[in-house]
C-alpha positions in Angstrom: 0.0 -0.1 0.0 3.0 2.5 0.9 4.6 1.6 -2.4 1.1 2.4 -4.1 1.0 6.0 -2.6 4.6 6.6 -3.5 3.7 5.9 -7.1 0.5 7.7 -7.0 2.1 10.7 -5.7 4.8 10.3 -8.0 2.5 10.3 -10.9 0.6 13.3 -9.5 3.6 15.3 -9.5 5.0 14.6 -12.8 1.5 15.2 -14.4 1.5 18.7 -12.5 5.0 19.6 -13.6 4.0 18.5 -17.3 0.7 20.6 -17.1 2.8 23.4 -15.7 5.1 23.6 -18.8 2.8 23.7 -21.4 3.3 26.5 -23.9 0.3 28.4 -23.8 1.9 31.4 -25.4 1.2 31.0 -28.9 -2.6 30.2 -28.2 -4.7 33.3 -29.4 -7.3 34.6 -26.9 -10.6 36.0 -28.4 -11.5 39.7 -27.4 -13.6 41.8 -29.1 -12.5 44.2 -32.0 -12.9 47.3 -30.3 -10.0 46.1 -27.5 -7.6 46.1 -30.7 -5.0 48.7 -30.8 -6.7 51.8 -32.2 -3.8 51.4 -35.0 -5.5 47.8 -36.1 -9.1 49.6 -36.0 -8.0 52.3 -38.3 -6.3 49.7 -40.6 -9.4 47.5 -41.1 -11.6 50.8 -41.7 -9.3 52.5 -43.7 -8.5 49.5 -46.3 -11.4 46.9 -45.8 -14.4 49.0 -45.6 -17.9 47.4 -45.4 -16.2 44.1 -44.6 -17.4 42.6 -41.6 -15.2 41.3 -38.9 -15.7 37.9 -37.7 -13.0 37.7 -34.9 -10.5 39.2 -33.2 -7.4 37.6 -31.2 -4.9 38.7 -29.2 -1.7 36.6 -28.0 2.0 37.7 -26.8 3.0 38.4 -30.1 0.6 40.7 -31.4 -3.3 40.5 -32.5 -4.9 38.3 -35.5 -8.0 39.5 -37.4 -10.8 37.6 -39.3 -13.0 39.2 -41.8 -15.6 37.8 -43.8 -14.6 36.7 -47.0 -11.9 34.8 -45.5 -9.6 37.4 -45.2 -7.1 37.5 -42.4 -4.4 40.1 -41.0 -1.7 40.0 -38.0 -0.5 43.0 -36.4 2.1 43.5 -33.9 1.4 44.2 -30.0 1.6 48.0 -30.8 -1.1 47.4 -33.7 1.4 47.7 -36.8 0.3 45.2 -39.6 2.6 42.3 -40.4 0.2 40.6 -42.8 -2.5 40.6 -44.3 -4.0 37.6 -46.6 -6.9 37.5 -48.9 -6.5 33.9 -49.8 -7.8 33.1 -53.1 -11.2 34.0 -52.7 -10.9 38.0 -52.1 -8.8 40.9 -54.2 -5.9 42.9 -52.4 -6.9 46.2 -52.0 -4.7 48.5 -53.8 -4.6 50.6 -50.9 -2.6 47.6 -48.9 -0.1 47.2 -52.0 0.2 50.7 -51.9 1.7 50.0 -48.5 4.7 47.8 -49.8 7.9 49.5 -51.7 7.4 50.3 -55.4 10.3 48.0 -56.7 8.2 45.1 -55.7 5.2 46.1 -57.1 7.3 46.9 -60.5 8.7 43.3 -60.2 5.6 41.3 -60.0 4.1 43.1 -62.9 7.4 42.1 -65.0 7.9 38.8 -64.2 4.2 37.8 -63.0 2.1 39.8 -65.0 -1.9 38.9 -64.2 -1.1 37.2 -61.2 -2.7 38.6 -57.9 -1.4 38.9 -54.3 -2.7 36.6 -51.7 -0.9 37.9 -49.4 1.5 40.1 -47.8 3.8 39.6 -44.8 5.9 42.3 -43.3 9.2 40.5 -41.7 12.1 42.1 -40.3 14.4 41.5 -43.3 12.0 42.6 -45.7 8.5 41.1 -47.4 7.2 37.9 -48.4 4.6 38.3 -51.4 2.3 35.1 -52.1 0.5 35.0 -55.3 -2.9 33.6 -56.3 -3.2 30.7 -58.3 -2.0 27.1 -58.9 0.4 26.9 -58.1 1.2 29.6 -55.2 3.9 31.5 -55.8 6.2 33.1 -52.8 8.7 35.4 -53.5 10.8 37.3 -50.8 12.1 40.5 -50.8 14.4 42.9 -48.7 13.5 46.0 -47.2 14.2 48.1 -50.1 11.9 46.0 -52.2 14.8 43.8 -54.1 14.0 40.5 -55.3 15.8 38.0 -52.8 14.8 34.4 -53.6 11.6 32.4 -54.3 10.3 30.6 -51.6 9.7 26.8 -51.7 
C-alpha cells in the first residue's frame, strides 16, 4: 500500500509538472474588436471598408483579425500590420499594395503579369509576397523591395 501511495504521488507530481510546462503563449485569446489597438481598427476601416469583422484575437506576439471573405490579418503588439492574407477568394486592396515598396510592385508586374497578390507579410528583413493561382508563388524581397529569392 505504501508503495502504491508513493507511485500515485509521483504520478501526480509528474502530471502537474507537465501541465505547468505547457506552452500556452502561442494560443490566441478571443477579444472584442474594439479591444484591439486603434491602429488595428484604423487599418481595417481604411483598407477593408464594408467588410465585416468575424473575430479578433490576441496573444503575446500581437493580434489576429479575421474578416468575412476569408481574409486574415496579423498585427504586432503595438498595432502595426505584419500580414494581410486575402486567400484565393478576395482581391488585395490597392491601398494595401500601396504600402509596400514600388520595386516589389514593378517586379511582380514584369515577372508575374496578371497574377494577383494573395498575401503580404512584413518581416524584419523585408517582405514576403504570395501570389494567387496554381501553384502559389512565394517571393522574398528585402526592405528596399529588391528581389531576394523564391520560397519553396
